[in-house]
C-alpha positions as CSV (number, residue, x, y, z in Angstrom):
1,M,92.1,-23.5,-59.9
2,Y,94.6,-21.3,-61.6
3,S,97.3,-23.9,-62.1
4,G,98.7,-23.6,-65.6
5,K,97.1,-20.2,-66.3
6,K,99.6,-17.8,-67.7
7,V,97.4,-14.7,-67.9
8,L,95.3,-13.0,-65.2
9,D,92.5,-10.7,-66.4
10,V,91.3,-9.0,-63.2
11,C,88.4,-7.0,-64.7
12,C,87.2,-9.4,-67.4
13,G,83.6,-8.2,-67.6
14,G,82.1,-9.7,-70.8
15,R,85.6,-10.8,-72.0
16,M,85.4,-8.3,-74.9
17,F,89.2,-8.3,-75.4
18,Y,89.1,-11.9,-76.5
19,K,88.2,-13.6,-79.8
20,N,88.3,-16.9,-77.9
21,K,86.3,-16.0,-74.8
22,Q,87.1,-19.4,-73.3
23,N,90.9,-19.1,-73.6
24,E,92.4,-21.8,-71.4
25,R,95.5,-19.7,-70.8
26,V,93.5,-16.9,-69.0
27,L,92.1,-16.8,-65.5
28,F,89.1,-14.5,-65.9
29,C,88.3,-12.6,-62.7
30,D,85.7,-9.9,-61.9
31,K,83.9,-8.8,-58.8
32,R,80.4,-9.4,-60.3
33,E,78.4,-11.9,-62.3
34,L,75.6,-10.7,-64.6
35,E,73.3,-11.9,-67.3
36,T,71.2,-9.4,-69.1
37,T,69.8,-8.2,-72.4
38,L,71.3,-5.0,-73.8
39,C,69.2,-2.2,-75.3
40,D,69.9,-3.5,-78.8
41,G,68.6,-7.0,-77.9
42,R,72.0,-8.8,-77.5
43,K,72.6,-11.0,-74.6
44,F,75.4,-9.9,-72.3
45,V,77.0,-12.2,-69.8
46,V,79.7,-11.5,-67.1
47,K,80.7,-14.9,-65.8
48,P,84.3,-14.9,-64.4
49,D,86.2,-18.0,-63.5
50,M,86.7,-16.5,-60.1
51,L,84.9,-13.7,-58.2
52,A,87.6,-11.4,-57.0
53,D,88.1,-7.7,-56.4
54,F,91.3,-6.3,-58.0
55,R,92.0,-4.3,-54.9
56,N,92.5,-7.5,-52.9
57,L,93.6,-10.4,-55.1
58,P,94.3,-13.8,-53.5
59,F,97.5,-14.6,-55.5
60,D,101.1,-14.6,-54.7
61,D,103.5,-12.2,-56.5
62,E,104.7,-13.5,-59.8
63,S,101.9,-16.1,-60.1
64,F,101.2,-15.0,-63.8
65,A,103.3,-14.1,-66.8
66,L,100.9,-11.3,-67.7
67,V,98.2,-9.3,-65.9
68,V,95.5,-7.6,-68.0
69,F,94.1,-4.6,-66.1
70,D,91.5,-2.5,-67.8
71,P,89.1,-1.3,-65.1
72,P,86.0,0.7,-65.8
73,H,86.7,4.4,-66.2
74,L,83.2,5.7,-65.5
75,L,82.8,8.4,-62.9
76,K,79.2,9.4,-63.3
77,V,76.8,6.8,-64.7
78,G,73.5,5.4,-63.4
79,D,73.4,1.8,-62.2
80,S,71.0,0.7,-65.0
81,A,72.7,2.6,-67.8
82,Y,74.1,0.6,-70.7
83,M,77.7,1.6,-69.9
84,A,77.3,0.6,-66.3
85,L,75.8,-2.8,-67.2
86,K,78.5,-3.5,-69.8
87,Y,81.6,-2.1,-67.9
88,G,80.7,-2.3,-64.3
């Protein structure tokens, strides 16, 4: 599944880091899938290539040239809040 992928994004969410959200070099992982409409009417989708929790990844060491790790930094937010939907 990840053969040929150079980059692992372990908390991809809605892939907001990427201009090309289908970048073939990246294996997009997240622990959730989500499709919803945000409060401003925009559609928001979390659809990783692989469901995985960054605390227990199924990859050998040195499987990727780069790992992108930007987990949510939210300590107190309700489950249905805009920030929780968007960032997990």
